[in-house]
N, C-alpha and C positions, 0 to 999 in steps of 0.2 A: 721289131716284131709287130705283126699285125694285131689289131685290137678289134674284138667283137663286143658290141654294146647290146645288152639285153635290157629292154625297157618293158616294164609290166605294170599292170594295175590289177588289184584283187580286193574285192570287198568280203568275200566269203572263203577265201583261201585256195580255190581251185586254180586260178591263173598263177598265183604265187608258187604253188607246188610245181606247176608245169615249167615256169621260168627257172625255178631253182634246179629242177632236173636237167634242163638244157645247160644251165650254167655249170653244174657239177661235171657234166660230160665234156664240156668245151674247155675247161680249165687246163687240161693237160696239153691241148693243141696250140693255144695262143693266149695272149693276154685277154682276159674276159672280165667285163664290168657288168654287174647286175644292179639295176637302178629302178626304184619305183618311179612311175610316170610323174608324180607330183614333185619329185626332187630332181628330175632331169631337165636339161635345157639345151639350147643351141650349141654351146661349147662342147657338150658331151657328144653330140652328133658329129661335129666337125673333127673331134679327136679320134673317132672310130673309123675303121675300114669297112665294117659291115654291121648289119643290124638284125636283131630278132625282136619283133614286137609281139607282146603277149597280153591279151586283155579279155575280159568277159564280154559277152553280148548281153546288153540290158535293154529290155523293151524293144527287141528287134533292131538294135542299133549298137554301135561301138560304145563302150562305157564312157560316161561323161568325163571322168578324170583322164582317160587316155585321149579322148578328143581334145581336151584342154591342152594336153602336152603337144599334140599336133598343131593346135591353134597358136600356141606360144612360140613354137619353133619354126613353123612353116616359112614365113618370109625371111627371117634372119639367116636361114641356110639355103634358101632358094638359089640355084645356080652354082652352089659350092660343094654339093655332095653327089652330083650326077654320076651315074654308072656304078655306084656302090651296090653291093649285094644285100639283099634282105630276105627274110622269111617271116611268116607270121603264124601265130598259134592263137586259137580262140577257145575259151571255155564257155559253152552254151547250154542253156536249159532245154532248147529244142533243136534248131538247125544251125545257127551261127553264120549263115551265108551272108546276111546283110552286113555284119561287122567285117567280114572278109572283104566284101566289095568296097566298103568305106575306106579301109586301110589301103587296099590296092589302088584306089583312086588317088589318095594322098601320095602314095609312093610313086605313082605314075607322074604326078605333078612335079615331084622332086627328081624324076628320071632315074629312080632306083631300078635295079634289076632283081626281079624275083628269081631266086635260084632253086626254089623248091615249091611245090604246091602247098598251100596253107593246110595246117593241121587243125581240125575242129574236134574237140572232145566234148561230147554231149553228156550232160549229167542227168537229163530227163527230168529236171526239176520243174514241175508245173503248178503246184499249189503254192500259195503265199508262204506257207511254213517251209516247204522244201526249197523254194527259191532263196529265202533268207537264211537258211541253215548253213552252218559250216560244211564245206565240201571236203571229201577225201577222194582223190583221184586214184583209181586202181593202178597197181604196179605195171600191168601190161600196157596201160595208156601212158604212164610216165616213161616207159621204155621208149616209146615213140618220140617223146620230147627229148630224151637223152640222145637218141639217134640224130635228131635234127641239130641239136647243139653241137655234137661231135662232128657231124658232116660239114656244117657251116664253118666251124672253127678250122677244121682241117683244110677246107677249100681256101680259106683266107690265108692260112699259114703257108700253103703251097703256091700261093699266087694265082690260083685258078679264077678267083673273082676279085 
């Protein structure tokens, strides 16, 4: 059975809600593993057939914990996961585009295949209080995360990616 690995980082809960929604929808399609970025490593990447990366954008960049995951795992799996499918989701206070570019660049180095456009959910958090506050992602936005999780898992299960 194909395995989908969902790696996420979340400081205020937004990205975790997004990753959990994708995980819940994917569970019925394939074996699905949901893992915080600080607990994931190269062995997790090697065991999976496809990936969903979900993280916040902090200070116009990929969150440090997610970047640390990529830093720890990049060279140990380089040349060993080529061609595998991936999708990314970003929880952003404003635009999220730079975090998407950073993850896409890392995935390009690994020779992963983006099988769907990145999903950016914008919380519009602009003040220090709003940025640091716990997030609640609206249900209509979580539905998009569920759609991504289900589609990626189904594609893996059917051998499309």
